[in-house]
C-alpha positions in Angstrom: 0.5 0.0 0.3 1.6 3.4 -0.8 1.7 6.1 1.8 2.4 9.6 1.8 3.3 11.9 4.4 3.7 15.6 4.0 5.4 17.1 7.3 7.2 20.7 7.6 3.9 23.0 7.7 3.3 26.2 10.4 2.7 29.7 11.1 5.5 32.1 9.3 5.8 35.5 9.1 4.6 37.5 6.1 8.3 37.4 3.8 9.4 33.9 5.7 10.4 30.7 4.7 9.2 27.2 5.1 10.3 23.6 3.5 7.7 21.1 2.8 8.8 17.5 2.6 6.6 14.5 1.6 8.0 11.0 2.3 6.2 8.5 -0.1 6.5 4.3 0.9 5.1 1.4 -0.8 5.8 2.3 -4.2 8.6 2.7 -6.8 9.7 5.5 -6.1 11.1 6.9 -9.2 7.9 5.8 -11.6 5.5 8.5 -9.8 5.2 12.2 -10.7 5.0 14.2 -7.7 3.0 17.3 -7.2 2.6 20.0 -4.8 -1.4 21.0 -4.3 -2.8 23.6 -1.4 -6.5 24.1 -0.6 -7.8 27.1 0.8 -10.8 27.8 2.8 -13.5 28.2 0.0 -11.5 27.7 -2.4 -10.7 25.1 -5.0 -7.0 23.2 -4.0 -4.8 24.1 -7.0 -1.4 22.8 -7.9 1.5 24.7 -6.7 4.2 23.4 -8.3 5.0 19.6 -9.9 8.3 17.7 -10.8 8.8 14.2 -12.8 10.8 11.3 -11.9 13.0 12.8 -14.0 14.1 15.9 -12.3 11.5 18.4 -14.5 9.9 20.7 -12.4 6.8 23.2 -13.5 5.1 26.5 -11.4 1.9 27.8 -11.1 2.8 31.6 -12.0 1.5 32.7 -8.5 4.9 30.9 -7.2 7.4 30.8 -9.5 10.5 32.5 -8.7 9.5 32.0 -4.7 9.0 28.3 -4.7 10.8 25.8 -5.2 10.0 21.6 -5.9 13.0 18.6 -5.3 12.9 15.2 -5.4 15.2 12.8 -3.9 15.2 9.6 -5.5 17.4 8.1 -2.9 15.1 8.7 -0.2 11.8 8.9 -1.5 11.2 12.2 -0.7 9.8 15.4 -2.1 10.5 19.3 -1.0 8.6 22.1 -1.2 11.1 25.7 0.0 8.4 28.3 0.0 10.8 31.9 0.0 8.9 35.4 0.5 5.8 33.7 1.5 2.3 36.1 1.0 -0.3 35.5 3.4 -2.1 34.6 0.4 0.1 31.6 0.3 -1.5 30.0 3.6 -3.5 27.2 3.2 -3.3 23.2 3.6 -0.3 22.0 1.6 -0.8 18.3 -0.1 1.5 16.0 -1.7 0.5 14.1 -4.5 2.2 11.3 -6.2 1.0 9.9 -9.5 2.1 6.7 -11.0 3.3 6.7 -14.4 2.5 2.8 -14.7 -0.4 2.3 -13.0 -2.1 6.0 -13.3 -2.9 5.2 -9.3 -3.0 8.5 -7.7 -2.4 8.9 -3.8 -2.8 12.1 -1.2 -1.5 12.9 1.5 -3.5 13.7 4.5 -1.8 17.9 4.4 -0.1 19.9 6.3 -1.3 23.6 7.5 1.0 26.8 6.4 -0.3 29.6 7.9 0.9 33.4 6.6 0.8 35.4 9.6 2.1 38.6 11.5 
């Protein structure tokens, strides 16, 4: 069974930084396309950043230049480095694993990010 677990959320002041981590188990990690999504109250869940098994990344326009997604295939980990955080970045952040062979999708439970002074 595939498990996806996020960590690293918390409270940060505007302009601050956080690094989210996502651990995946129960699957061949290198087969998975990984993504970070976020869901703010009253809004739909949206893609923040994605990364292929080969390391090609894409970003939502709102976070481009501030957030960086990366993966460590040896450790089965994905990271989201978030810099210059803004109040509008506050949301529950979810990690998603999409298996490129079976098309199986697994979500983590989410981690809360609060940006406030």
